[in-house]
C-alpha positions, 0 to 999 in steps of 0.5 A: 643704440639706434643706427643712422643709415646714410651714404657718407660720414658728416664732415667733422670739426675735429678729428683725434689721432694718436701721436704728435703733429705730423704723424702719418695719422695726422696726415691721414686725417688731413687727407680724408677731412681737409677742413677738420682740425686735427687733435693729437693724443698721447695714446690710442685710449686718449683718442678713443676717449676724446670721441667718447667725451665729445671733444672730437667728432671722429678718431683716425686709428691705424690698424695694419701696415702692408709691410709691418703687419697689424698695429699692436693693441688696437684690436684689443682696445676697439671692442671695449671703446664703445665706438663704431667703425664708420669708414676706412682709409688706405694711406700710402706711406712715403718715409723720409730721412730727416735731419737738422738743417745743414746735416749730411747723411755721412754724419749720421749715426742713429735714426729714431722712429716708431716701432712700426716704421723702422722695420719698413725701412730695414734695408735702407737703415742697414745700407746707411749703417745707422743704429735704429732707436725706437720712439713713441711715434714718427713725428715725435721722433722728428720733434726730438731730433729738431729739439736736440739739434745733433747732426749725427741724429736723424728721424724717419717720418713724413714730409709733413713732419719735416715742415712742422719741425723745420727739418731737412729731408736728407733722403726720400722713400726710405721704405723698402717697398713702394707698395707700403700702405697703412690702413686706418679705420675711422671711429665715431660715437654715432652708429652710422650704417651705409644704406643697403646696396652699397659695397660695404665691409662689416667688422666684428669681434667674438670669443669661442666656446671651449668645444672641439672645432669651435672656430671652424663651426663658428665661421661655417655660416659665412662660407655656406652663405657665400660671404667673403671673409677678408680678415680674421685675427686672433688675440688672447683673452684675459688670463690666457683664456680662450682666444678672441677673434677680430673679423671683417667680411664683405656685406651689409648686416641687413642682407639675408645672407648675413643674418643667416651667417650671424645666427650660426655664429651666435650658436657657437661663439661668445660675446659677439660684438659688431664694431661697424659697417662702413663703405668699402674704400676705393683702394680695396676695390682696386686691389680686388680687381687685380686679383 
C-alpha cells in the first residue's frame, strides 16, 4: 500500500474502541479526538473490523499499562489486522470506586472491574476488604452495578462511567500509584507516515530462524547503527513454535540507519511486518528527558 506522508492524522468522524461507553478507551478517544463520535465494540477484533470495513475511521487500542503490564492478545492480533499504527496516546488512569446512589463504602462487599484494573487497585481493595470480581471491562462493570441496584456491589471505573450510568463516586484515586498510565495506539486503514525529520517511533513484528543466537543476531543491526530500541516483547507462535517478537524503535523508515538495521534483520528473521511509524507522544519525550 502506498503510504501518505503527513505530520498529523486527519480528524476522524468516528473512532472505534473495545468496551462499553465510559471505558478508559472511550475516555482516550474523547481526549484525543473530542469532535469524533466514539463507537463501542465488544472485542478488539470487532474494533479492528470496524476500521477495516470503513464503519469507523480509526481505532483506539490499549497496549500496555504502567502498573499491570501489557494488554493480552493485542500484540498477537495487530499484525494480522491489516491496519497501521498512526499514533499513540498516554492516558493517565484515575480509578473511581462507584456505587449506586445512596450507598456507602461500609456496605460494600464486592467490587467489579476489568482484569487489568483490579491489580492496579490491589492495596485499596484489600484495605476496604472487598472481594474482587473480574468483568469484561471497567465501564461494563459500572453498567452492571447500575442495573442490579445492589448497595453492597461496587465497580472500579472512570468518572465518565459514573456520569453515563448514574452512579455515585464513593472514592477517587483507587489506583495504588499516582503514575498509573495506559498507553494506547491509534490504528488506521490508511498507511500514514510522518515526514522525515520528525521525532517518530517505528513498530514492527517478526519471527526468528531456528538457529543459535538468532534473536541476538537479528537485533544487532539496530545497536550497530545507533538506533534506540524502546520495546521488545515475545509471544508464542502457532503450535508452540518459535517465538514471535513485537518491537518498537526510535527512528524513521527512510533514515539510512534504519535501512541498514532492517537489512540485517531480514537476514536472520522471518516474516517481518512493519506495523506503523507514528509521531512520538509528548509524554514519551517528557519521560525520556527525566532519565
